[in-house]
C-alpha positions, 0 to 999 in steps of 0.5 A: 468562467463560471466553473473557474469561479466555483472551483475557487469559491467552493470548499466541498472537496477540500476535506477529501483532498487533505485526508488524501494527502495525509494518507499519502504521507503516512503510506510514504512514512511506512514505506521508508520505515520498512525499507530502512529496517530490513523487515521488507526482506523478512516479509518477502522470505515468508511469502516466498516460502508460503508460495513454494509450499502452495506450489508443491501442494498444487503439484501433488507433493503435499507433506501432510 
């Protein structure tokens, strides 16, 4: 019962919880913006090209 009273009365973790909620909303907003704008596809293509070049180089087929 004491633990329950402490959880209701204490406000030590309140700030951290608020920042976590704000961070979650910011991340959600960025994620939605990236999905809607199509920039995600561009980023995926860039990383795929880098991965393909790295795989080719690892196989001894560097074009340098």
